C-alpha positions in Angstrom: 4.0 -9.6 -28.3 3.6 -9.0 -24.2 6.6 -7.5 -23.1 7.2 -9.7 -20.2 8.3 -12.6 -22.7 11.2 -10.7 -23.9 12.3 -9.5 -20.3 13.5 -11.9 -17.5 12.0 -10.3 -13.7 13.6 -10.9 -11.0 12.3 -10.5 -7.7 13.8 -10.9 -3.8 12.2 -13.5 -2.0 11.5 -13.1 1.8 11.3 -16.5 2.0 14.4 -17.9 0.1 16.2 -14.6 0.8 17.4 -14.9 -2.6 16.3 -12.8 -5.9 14.3 -15.5 -7.9 13.1 -15.1 -11.5 9.9 -14.3 -11.5 7.3 -17.2 -13.3 3.1 -16.5 -12.3 1.6 -19.3 -11.3 -0.7 -18.7 -14.9 1.0 -17.4 -18.1 0.3 -13.9 -18.4 -1.8 -13.2 -14.9 -0.7 -12.2 -11.4 -2.3 -12.7 -8.1 -0.6 -9.9 -5.6 -2.1 -9.7 -2.2 -0.8 -6.6 0.1 -1.3 -5.8 3.4 -3.6 -2.7 3.9 -4.3 -0.3 6.8 -5.6 -0.9 9.9 -8.6 2.1 9.8 -8.3 3.8 13.6 -6.3 6.5 12.9 -5.1 8.9 9.4 -3.0 7.3 8.0 1.3 7.6 8.2 3.9 8.5 5.6 5.7 4.8 6.7 2.3 3.2 5.6 2.3 5.3 2.4 5.6 4.4 1.6 5.3 0.7 1.9 2.1 1.2 -0.1 3.9 3.4 -2.7 6.3 1.0 -3.0 3.9 -1.9 -3.9 2.0 0.8 -6.7 5.0 0.8 -8.3 5.4 -3.3 -8.5 1.9 -3.2 -9.8 2.6 -0.5 -12.5 5.4 -2.2 -14.0 3.5 -5.5 -14.0 1.0 -4.1 -15.7 3.9 -1.9 -18.0 5.3 -5.5 -18.8 1.6 -6.7 -19.9 0.7 -9.2 -17.5 -2.7 -9.0 -16.4 -2.8 -7.9 -12.5 -5.5 -8.9 -10.0 -4.1 -6.8 -6.8 -6.2 -7.3 -3.8 -5.3 -5.0 -0.6 -7.5 -5.2 2.8 -8.8 -2.6 5.1 -8.2 -3.8 8.5 -12.1 -3.0 10.0 -11.7 -5.3 13.1 -9.7 -7.6 14.7 -6.4 -5.8 15.7 -5.6 -5.9 19.2 -4.0 -3.0 20.9 0.0 -4.2 20.9 -0.7 -7.1 18.3 -1.1 -9.1 20.8 -4.3 -11.5 21.9 -4.9 -9.5 24.9 -6.5 -6.3 24.9 -8.7 -3.8 23.4 -9.2 -3.6 19.3 -7.9 -0.6 18.2 -10.5 0.5 16.4 -13.2 -0.2 19.3 -11.0 2.4 21.3 -10.8 4.7 19.2 -14.7 5.0 19.3 -15.0 4.7 23.1 -12.5 7.9 23.1 -14.4 9.7 20.7 -17.8 8.3 21.7 -18.9 7.0 18.1 -19.9 3.7 16.9 -16.8 1.8 15.6 -18.0 1.9 12.3 -17.7 5.8 11.8 -14.1 5.2 13.3 -13.8 2.5 9.7 -15.6 5.0 7.1 -13.9 8.6 8.4 -10.3 6.9 8.1 -11.0 4.4 5.1 -11.9 7.4 3.6 -8.5 9.4 5.1 -6.7 6.9 3.7 -7.9 6.2 0.3 -8.0 10.2 -0.4 -4.6 10.4 0.9 -3.1 7.4 -1.7 -4.9 9.2 -4.0 -3.5 12.3 -3.8 -0.2 11.0 -3.9 -1.0 8.8 -7.3 -1.3 5.7 -6.0 -3.3 3.3 -8.4 -6.6 1.7 -6.6 -6.1 -2.2 -6.1 -8.2 -4.1 -8.1 -9.9 -5.6 -5.4 -10.4 -4.0 -1.3 -12.1 -6.0 0.5 -12.6 -5.6 4.6 -12.4 -7.9 7.2 -15.6 -7.8 8.7 -17.0 -8.3 5.4 -15.5 -11.9 5.3 -16.4 -13.4 8.8 -17.8 -15.9 7.3 -15.1 -17.2 5.6 -13.0 -16.6 8.3 -15.3 -18.7 11.3 -15.1 -21.8 7.6 -10.8 -21.7 7.6 -11.1 -21.6 11.5 -13.3 -25.1 11.4 -10.9 -26.7 8.9 -8.1 -25.9 10.8 -9.1 -28.1 14.1 -10.8 -31.0 12.3 -7.5 -31.2 11.1 -6.0 -31.3 14.5 -4.2 -27.7 14.4 -6.3 -25.3 16.2 -8.6 -26.0 19.9 -11.2 -24.8 21.7 -10.8 -23.1 25.2 -12.9 -21.0 27.0 -14.8 -20.2 24.2 -12.0 -18.9 22.3 -10.1 -20.6 19.5 -6.6 -20.8 19.5 -3.8 -22.4 16.9 -1.6 -24.5 18.2 1.8 -23.9 17.0 3.9 -26.7 18.8 1.6 -29.6 16.8 2.1 -27.7 13.8 5.8 -27.6 13.7 6.1 -31.2 14.0 5.1 -31.7 10.6 5.8 -28.1 9.1 8.0 -25.3 9.6 6.8 -22.6 12.1 9.5 -19.9 11.5 10.5 -20.5 7.8 9.6 -16.7 6.8 11.3 -14.8 10.1 14.1 -17.6 9.9 12.9 -18.4 13.9 13.7 -21.3 15.6 10.4 -22.7 17.5 12.5 -24.4 20.1 14.3 -20.6 21.1 10.7 -19.0 21.2 9.3 -21.3 23.0 12.6 -21.3 25.3 12.9 -17.0 25.8 9.0 -16.7 26.3 7.8 -16.1 29.8 4.3 -16.7 30.5 2.3 -13.7 30.4 -0.9 -12.9 32.5 -4.0 -13.9 29.9 -2.1 -16.9 28.3 -3.6 -19.3 30.6 -5.8 -20.6 27.9 -3.3 -21.2 25.7 -1.5 -24.5 25.5 1.8 -22.8 24.7 2.9 -19.1 24.7 3.2 -18.9 21.0 0.1 -20.4 20.3 -1.9 -17.2 18.8 -6.1 -16.2 18.2 -8.3 -17.4 15.5 -11.0 -16.6 17.3 -11.3 -14.6 20.5 -14.6 -14.9 23.2 -16.1 -11.3 23.5 -15.9 -9.9 26.5 -19.5 -8.3 27.7 -18.3 -4.7 27.0 -16.2 -5.8 23.5 -18.8 -4.1 21.1 -17.7 -5.6 18.1 -18.9 -9.5 17.9 -20.4 -12.0 15.7 -21.8 -15.3 16.4 -19.5 -18.4 15.6 -19.8 -21.7 16.8 -17.3 -21.0 19.5 -18.9 -17.8 21.2 -19.8 -14.6 20.0 -16.9 -13.3 19.5 -14.4 -11.8 16.7 -11.5 -13.0 14.3 -8.0 -12.6 15.0 -5.7 -10.1 13.6 -4.0 -13.4 11.3 -6.9 -15.1 10.1 -8.8 -12.0 8.1 -5.4 -11.6 5.5 -5.6 -15.9 5.0 -9.3 -15.4 4.6 -9.2 -12.7 1.8 -6.4 -13.5 -0.1 -7.1 -16.9 -0.9 -10.9 -16.0 -1.5 -9.7 -14.0 -4.5 -6.4 -15.4 -5.6 -6.6 -19.2 -5.3 -5.3 -21.4 -2.0 -1.5 -20.5 -4.4 -0.8 -17.3 -5.7 2.0 -15.8 -7.1 3.0 -12.2 -4.7 2.1 -11.1 -1.1 3.5 -7.9 -0.1 3.5 -5.6 3.2 5.8 -3.9 5.7 9.2 -5.6 6.9 7.1 -5.3 10.3 5.1 -7.7 9.4 6.7 -11.0 8.7 6.3 -11.8 12.0 4.0 -12.8 13.3 1.2 -11.8 10.7 3.0 -13.4 8.0 4.7 -16.4 9.8 0.6 -17.0 10.9 -0.6 -16.3 7.8 2.0 -19.3 5.9 1.0 -21.6 8.8 -2.7 -21.1 8.7 -2.8 -21.9 5.2 -0.2 -24.7 5.1 -2.5 -26.2 8.5 -6.2 -25.8 5.9 -4.5 -26.6 2.5 -1.7 -28.2 3.0 0.6 -26.2 0.8 2.1 -23.3 1.5 0.1 -20.2 -0.4 2.6 -17.7 -1.5 5.2 -18.5 -4.2 6.9 -14.4 -3.6 6.8 -12.9 -0.6 8.0 -9.5 -0.7 8.6 -6.6 2.3 8.8 -3.1 2.3 11.9 -1.3 4.5 11.1 1.3 7.0 11.0 5.0 6.9 12.1 7.3 9.8 12.2 11.2 10.2 15.5 13.1 10.6 17.4 10.0 11.9 14.7 8.8 14.2 11.7 6.4 14.3 8.5 8.4 14.1 6.5 9.1 17.0 3.6 10.8 17.8 4.6 11.1 21.1 8.0 12.6 20.9 6.2 14.8 18.2 9.1 13.6 15.7 6.2 12.7 13.1 4.3 14.0 9.8 1.5 13.3 8.3 1.2 13.2 4.4 -1.4 15.5 4.3 0.8 18.3 6.8 3.6 18.1 3.6 1.7 18.9 1.2 -0.1 22.2 2.9 3.1 23.2 4.9 1.6 23.2 8.1 3.6 21.3 10.1 7.2 22.6 12.4 9.3 19.5 10.4 9.7 20.9 6.5 10.6 24.3 5.4 7.9 24.8 3.2 4.9 22.5 1.6 5.9 20.1 -0.9 3.7 18.4 -3.5 3.1 14.5 -3.7 5.0 14.5 -6.8 8.2 15.8 -5.5 7.6 13.2 -2.2 6.7 10.5 -4.3 9.8 11.3 -6.4 12.0 11.3 -3.3 10.9 8.1 -1.9 11.2 6.4 -5.1 14.9 7.7 -5.1 15.6 4.5 -2.4 14.9 0.8 -2.8 12.3 -0.2 -1.6 13.8 -3.0 0.5 16.4 -0.1 1.8 15.7 2.3 5.2 14.8 5.6 4.2 15.3 8.8 6.3 13.1 11.6 5.7 14.5 15.0 6.0 14.0 18.7 5.1 18.0 18.5 3.1 17.0 15.3 1.0 13.5 16.6 0.3 14.7 19.7 -0.9 17.1 18.3 -3.0 14.9 15.7 -4.7 12.4 18.3 -5.6 15.5 20.1 -7.7 15.7 16.4 -9.3 12.2 16.2 -10.5 12.1 19.8 -11.6 14.8 19.0 -13.8 13.0 15.8 -14.9 9.8 17.5 -15.9 11.9 20.4 -17.5 13.5 17.9 -19.5 10.8 15.9 -20.5 8.5 19.8 -21.4 11.7 20.4 -23.4 11.4 16.8 -25.1 8.2 18.6 -27.3 10.2 20.8 -28.8 13.2 18.5 -30.5 12.6 18.1 -34.2 14.4 14.9 -35.7 17.0 14.5 -38.0 17.7 11.8 -41.2 20.1 10.4 -38.7 20.4 9.1 -35.4 24.3 9.8 -33.2 22.1 8.2 -29.8 22.1 4.7 -29.2 18.7 4.3 -27.7 18.7 0.6 -27.5 21.5 0.7 -25.3 19.7 3.1 -22.6 16.0 1.4 -23.3 17.6 -2.1 -22.2 20.0 -0.4 -19.4 16.0 1.1 -18.1 14.7 -2.4 -18.2 17.3 -3.7 -16.7 16.5 -1.6 -13.6 13.4 -2.6 -12.9 13.7 -6.6 -13.9 16.6 -6.5 -10.9 14.0 -6.2 -8.0 12.1 -3.4 -8.9 15.1 -1.0 -8.6 13.6 2.4 -9.2 17.0 4.4 -7.2 19.2 3.2 -10.6 15.8 3.5 -13.1 16.4 7.2 -12.4 20.3 7.2 -13.0 19.4 6.1 -16.6 16.3 8.6 -16.4 18.6 11.8 -15.8 21.1 10.1 -18.2 18.1 10.4 -20.5 17.5 14.1 -19.5 21.5 14.4 -20.4 20.9 13.2 -24.2 17.3 15.5 -24.4 20.3 18.4 -23.2 22.4 17.4 -25.9 19.4 16.8 -28.8 18.5 20.8 -27.6 22.5 22.1 -28.1 22.0 20.2 -31.7 25.4 17.9 -30.5 23.5 15.4 -30.9 20.6 13.8 -33.1 17.5 11.7 -33.4 16.1 10.3 -36.5 12.2 10.8 -36.0 11.4 6.9 -35.2 13.9 6.7 -32.3 12.6 10.2 -30.5 9.2 8.6 -30.6 10.5 5.3 -29.4 12.6 7.6 -26.9 10.1 10.1 -26.2 7.8 7.4 -25.3 10.0 5.6 -23.2 10.9 8.5 -21.2 7.3 9.1 -20.3 6.3 5.7 -19.6 8.9 5.1 -17.1 8.1 8.5 -15.7 4.5 8.4 -15.6 2.8 4.5 -16.2 6.4 3.1 -14.0 7.2 5.1 -11.6 3.5 7.3 -11.2 4.6 10.9 -10.8 3.0 13.5 -12.1 3.7 17.1 -13.5 2.6 19.3 -11.4 1.9 21.6 -13.8 -1.1 19.5 -15.7 -2.0 18.7 -11.7 -2.4 22.5 -11.2 -4.5 22.8 -14.6 -6.6 19.5 -13.0 -7.1 21.2 -10.2 -8.3 24.6 -11.2 -11.1 22.7 -13.4 -12.0 20.8 -10.8 -12.4 24.2 -8.6 -14.5 25.4 -11.6 -17.0 22.7 -11.8 -17.5 22.3 -8.1 -17.8 26.2 -7.8 -20.5 25.9 -10.2 -22.3 23.0 -8.3 -22.0 25.3 -5.2 -23.5 28.1 -7.4 -26.3 25.7 -8.7 -27.1 24.6 -4.5 -27.4 27.8 -3.6 -30.0 28.9 -6.0 -31.9 25.0 -5.3 -31.4 26.2 -1.4 -32.6 29.8 -2.1 -36.3 28.5 -3.9 -36.4 26.1 -1.1 -35.6 23.1 -3.1 -33.9 21.4 -0.4 -34.0 17.7 -1.8 -32.0 19.2 -5.0 -29.8 21.4 -2.5 -29.1 18.1 -0.6 -28.6 16.0 -3.7 -26.3 17.9 -4.2 -24.3 18.2 -1.7 -24.1 14.4 -1.0 -23.4 13.1 -4.5 -19.7 15.5 -3.9 -19.5 13.6 -0.6 -19.5 10.4 -2.3 -16.8 11.1 -4.9 -14.5 12.5 -2.3 -15.6 16.1 -2.1 -17.4 17.5 1.2 -18.7 21.1 1.1 -18.3 23.2 4.2 -20.9 25.8 4.4 -19.9 29.1 7.0 -20.9 32.4 7.3 -18.3 33.8 4.2 -20.2 31.4 1.9 -19.8 27.8 1.0 -16.7 26.0 0.8 -15.2 22.9 -0.1 -12.5 20.4 0.5 -11.4 16.9 -1.5 
């Protein structure tokens, strides 16, 4: 029998503002969509925290025995600077600055995003669709919205009529905003003359002559609005109604609010049962910002090449630190906090390693069932990782008592306890033992160096086809060879 049948999971629903018992639309199956990155720069640490939060949610749902379809998109078009309807596409702007094709920018930073998340041991989603791969679906949704009377065409662009929608629906239901207040407090801005109302948002934008990324549509050569892509991709892969939609707190308005409106205008019903939002990450008590220098990239933490932290830290230590805060809580990233988390992480790993040496007894003096129930109670309470970690350190205390022979466990209880500790630490929280990771890295280094030697031999024999094949196939799995004066090195 799957675990979910014996566990009562409660999730905080941003739509209702309350914790609600989670019951999926289809028993045993969960559809979850999380808004992914806009790939115009290196993934930042706040993004990593958000996606790590949903990685733990994904892992726990799997742990409970659910079959989960996890969809996380790649935004590779349509995201305008400052998230308004006027301005320059962020990817196109970066491409113009770097003097490359926009899709080169997309490829560069998509690979960076995926590699960083892999380093921090995030599981890949079930499906990772791109906005540019779903232009047709977005155009079809716009047609339906127009046909249903909630969209209008103006000079080749298409806008969503928020006021008309609000006559029969509730625009602002997720963010708690009142449309009348929004209209009263919004001044008319330049460039909004095509809109009926300042709060209307773009479904399709006519491309200016200089705009590189454009597609044909019934209204103009142009590109889709930012909000539309998630509506198209979530419903395509999860259906018109699905279980969970997640993202950062900053996406609640306008992005997620607009998604709800688009879905309801298109299909006539609300798309998502549970809206989930992860909170912000600050650095030394302040908002992270490149312009002020109060900023650190995920890779800079691992390499130690930064002026924020006193030393380099492993991805597992950073992961452990982040999970010590609830996903809905603010988290402040500081050197002292990371150092404290590192001590706790090593203590946890040492205890799990020591668990292997404990011998079973004929009697049990510890109650594993109560501890097990407390661990599940923590995760069933809106994925409360800080409380789970506190329970895991209660498990560490058990291990120390067992090692000192002050308490005993029978073989069956010892096996259960070991399985639970490993399951919660490695499978649910997604931590890795740095020693094991180091061993894997050593083996990877050995294999890649063998391939480099084979490539060098191929080049010496003027077998450039084989040389290129080795290089290209390694690159395809994220290993880049670099030829220099001192030989060939590689990065992962």
